[in-house]
PALUM-697781 format. One record per residue: chain; x, z, y of N, C-alpha, C, O in turn; residue in one letter. Coordinates in steps of 0.1 Angstrom, whole numbers, plus 2048, in hexadecimal, padded with zeros to 3 digits. Each point is the difference from the previous one (the first is absolute). Layout:
N
   mol   n_px   n_pz   n_py   ca_px   ca_pz   ca_py   c_px   c_pz   c_py   o_px   o_pz   o_py   type
     A      X      Z      Y       X       Z       Y      X      Z      Y      X      Z      Y      a
...
***
This chain:
89
   mol   n_px   n_pz   n_py   ca_px   ca_pz   ca_py   c_px   c_pz   c_py   o_px   o_pz   o_py   type
     A    808    800    7F4     7F8     800     80C    809    800    80C    80A    806    801      m
     A    7F2    7F3    809     807     7FF     80D    801    80D    807    7F5    806    802      n
     A    817    7FE    803     801     80D     807    7F8    801    80D    7FB    80A    804      p
     A    803    7EA    802     7F9     800     80D    7F1    803    7FD    7F9    807    808      d
     A    801    7F3    7EE     7F2     802     7FC    7FE    80E    7FB    7F5    806    802      s
     A    815    7FF    7F7     7FF     80E     7FC    800    80A    80C    7F9    80A    7FF      l
     A    80F    7F3    80B     800     808     80C    7F3    800    807    7FC    80A    807      a
     A    7FC    7EB    7F8     7F3     7FF     807    7F6    807    7F7    7F7    807    805      v
     A    80A    7F8    7EE     7F6     806     7F7    800    80F    800    7F5    806    7FE      m
     A    817    800    803     800     80F     7FF    7F8    806    80B    7F8    809    7FC      i
     A    809    7F4    811     7F7     806     80A    7F2    7FD    7FE    7F7    809    802      p
     A    806    7EB    7F9     7F2     7FC     7FE    7F9    809    7F5    7F5    805    801      i
     A    813    7FC    7F4     7FB     809     7F5    7FF    80E    804    7F6    807    7FC      v
     A    814    7FE    80C     800     80E     804    7F4    803    809    7F9    80A    7FE      a
     A    804    7ED    80C     7F5     802     809    7F3    7FE    7F9    7F7    808    802      i
     A    808    7EE    7F5     7F4     7FE     7F9    7FD    80C    7F7    7F4    804    7FE      g
     A    816    801    7FB     7FE     80C     7F8    7FC    80C    808    7F7    808    7FB      g
     A    80E    7FA    811     7FC     80B     808    7F1    7FF    804    7F9    80A    7FE      f
     A    803    7EA    806     7F2     7FF     803    7F7    801    7F4    7F4    805    801      f
     A    810    7F6    7F4     7F8     801     7F4    7FF    80F    7FC    7F5    804    7FC      a
     A    815    804    806     800     80E     7FD    7F6    807    809    7F8    808    7FC      l
     A    808    7F4    811     7F7     806     80A    7F1    7FD    7FC    7F7    808    801      m
     A    807    7EC    7FB     7F2     7FB     7FC    7FB    808    7F4    7F5    805    800      i
     A    814    7FC    7F6     7FC     808     7F4    7FE    80E    803    7F6    806    7FB      v
     A    812    801    80E     7FE     80E     803    7F3    801    808    7F9    80A    7FD      r
     A    803    7ED    80B     7F3     801     808    7F5    7FF    7F6    7F6    808    801      t
     A    80A    7EF    7F6     7F5     7FF     7F6    7FF    80C    7F7    7F6    805    7FC      f
     A    816    800    800     800     80C     7F8    7FA    80C    807    7F8    808    7FA      t
     A    80B    7FA    813     7FA     80B     808    7F1    7FE    801    7F9    80A    7FF      k
     A    803    7EA    804     7F2     7FE     801    7F8    803    7F3    7F6    806    800      a
     A    810    7F5    7F5     7FA     802     7F3    800    80F    7FC    7F6    805    7FB      y
     A    814    802    808     801     80F     7FE    7F5    807    808    7FA    809    7FB      t
     A    805    7F3    812     7F6     807     808    7F2    7FD    7FB    7F7    808    800      a
     A    806    7EC    7FB     7F3     7FC     7FA    7FE    808    7F4    7F4    805    7FE      k
     A    815    7FD    7F9     7FF     808     7F4    7FD    80F    804    7F7    806    7F9      l
     A    810    7FF    810     7FE     80E     804    7F2    802    806    7F9    80A    7FE      q
     A    802    7EC    80A     7F3     801     806    7F5    7FF    7F5    7F6    807    801      a
     A    80D    7F2    7F5     7F6     7FF     7F5    800    80C    7F8    7F5    804    7FB      g
     A    816    803    803     800     80D     7F9    7F9    80B    808    7FB    809    7FA      s
     A    806    7F6    813     7F9     80A     808    7F1    7FE    800    7F9    80A    802      q
     A    803    7EA    7FC     7F2     7FD     800    7F9    804    7F3    7F4    7FE    7FE      a
     A    814    806    7F8     7FC     803     7F3    7F5    80A    800    7F5    7FE    7FA      g
     A    80D    80E    80C     7F5     80A     800    7F3    7FC    806    7F5    803    7FC      p
     A    80C    7F5    80F     7F4     7FA     807    7F9    7F7    7F6    7F4    800    800      a
     A    814    7F8    7F9     7F9     7F6     7F7    7FA    808    7F4    7F5    7FC    7FC      l
     A    812    80E    800     7FA     808     7F5    7F3    807    804    7F6    800    7F8      e
     A    80A    805    814     7F3     806     805    7F5    7F6    802    7F5    802    7FC      a
     A    80F    7F2    808     7F6     7F5     801    7FB    7FC    7F2    7F4    7FD    7FF      r
     A    815    803    7F8     7FC     7FC     7F2    7F6    80B    7FA    7F6    7FC    7FA      h
     A    80D    810    809     7F7     80B     7FB    7F2    7FF    807    7F6    802    7F9      e
     A    80A    7FB    814     7F4     7FE     807    7F7    7F5    7FA    7F4    801    7FE      e
     A    813    7F4    800     7F9     7F4     7FA    7FB    803    7F2    7F5    7FB    7FC      l
     A    813    80C    7FC     7FB     804     7F2    7F4    809    801    7F7    7FE    7F8      a
     A    809    80B    811     7F4     809     802    7F4    7F8    804    7F5    802    7FB      a
     A    80D    7F5    80E     7F4     7F8     805    7FB    7F7    7F4    7F4    7FE    7FF      a
     A    815    7FD    7F9     7FC     7F8     7F5    7F8    808    7F6    7F6    7FB    7FA      l
     A    80F    811    803     7F8     809     7F7    7F2    803    805    7F7    800    7F9      e
     A    808    802    814     7F3     802     806    7F7    7F4    7FF    7F4    802    7FD      e
     A    812    7F2    805     7F8     7F4     7FE    7FB    7FF    7F2    7F5    7FB    7FD      l
     A    814    808    7F9     7FC     7FF     7F2    7F5    809    7FD    7F6    7FD    7F9      r
     A    80B    810    80C     7F5     809     7FE    7F3    7FC    806    7F5    801    7F9      r
     A    80B    7F9    813     7F4     7FC     806    7FA    7F4    7F8    7F4    7FF    7FF      e
     A    815    7F8    7FD     7FB     7F4     7F8    7F9    805    7F3    7F6    7FB    7FC      m
     A    810    80F    7FD     7FA     805     7F4    7F3    806    803    7F6    7FF    7F8      a
     A    808    809    813     7F4     806     804    7F5    7F5    803    7F5    801    7FC      e
     A    80F    7F4    80B     7F7     7F6     803    7FC    7F8    7F3    7F4    7FC    7FF      l
     A    815    803    7F8     7FC     7F9     7F3    7F6    809    7F8    7F7    7FA    7FA      a
     A    80B    813    807     7F6     809     7F9    7F2    7FE    807    7F6    800    7F9      e
     A    80A    800    814     7F3     7FE     807    7FA    7F3    7FD    7F3    800    7FE      r
     A    814    7F5    801     7FB     7F3     7FD    7FA    801    7F2    7F5    7FA    7FD      v
     A    812    80C    7F9     7FB     801     7F3    7F3    808    7FF    7F7    7FC    7F9      d
     A    808    80F    80F     7F4     808     800    7F5    7F8    806    7F5    800    7FB      f
     A    80D    7F8    810     7F6     7F8     806    7FB    7F5    7F6    7F4    7FE    7FF      t
     A    815    7FC    7FA     7FC     7F6     7F7    7F8    805    7F5    7F6    7FA    7FB      e
     A    80D    812    800     7F8     807     7F5    7F2    803    805    7F6    7FE    7F9      r
     A    809    807    814     7F3     803     805    7F8    7F3    802    7F4    800    7FD      l
     A    812    7F5    808     7F8     7F4     801    7FC    7FA    7F3    7F5    7FB    7FF      l
     A    814    806    7F7     7FD     7FB     7F3    7F4    808    7FA    7F7    7FA    7F9      a
     A    809    813    809     7F6     809     7FB    7F2    7FC    806    7F6    7FF    7F9      k
     A    80A    7FF    814     7F4     7FC     807    7FB    7F3    7FC    7F4    7FE    7FE      g
     A    815    7F9    7FF     7FC     7F2     7FC    7FA    801    7F1    7F7    7F9    7FD      r
     A    80F    80F    7FB     7FB     802     7F2    7F3    806    800    7F7    7FC    7F8      d
     A    806    80D    811     7F3     807     800    7F5    7F6    805    7F5    800    7FC      e
     A    80F    7F7    80D     7F6     7F6     805    7FE    7F5    7F6    7F4    7FB    7FF      r
     A    815    802    7F8     7FF     7F6     7F6    7F9    805    7F4    7FC    7F8    7F7      l
     A    804    815    807     7FA     806     7F3    7F1    7FD    800    7FA    801    80B      a
     A    801    7FC    7E9     7F1     7FD     800    7F8    80D    802    804    80B    7FC      p
     A    7F1    7F4    80B     7F7     80B     803    7FB    806    7F3    7FE    7F9    7F6      p
     A    7FF    814    809     7FB     807     7F5    7F2    802    801    7F9    805    7F7      r
***
């Protein structure tokens, strides 16, 4: 390799390596800050999860109660219809 081209390449590689190092450090700091913020939001997310689970259980209980009411109403309507359709004595 030509010594003149090597003399030009050394500063280019050194300066390019320095800026590449600075870019990588910046991304690493940003990623670390993002991970730390995510771990701090953990208790808040856990509380939200518990709240949603409780709301879901309440909805399931209400749906079961409504299903029982619909079944009862259907039985009453069927009983009334059977009495009207029964032949007179």
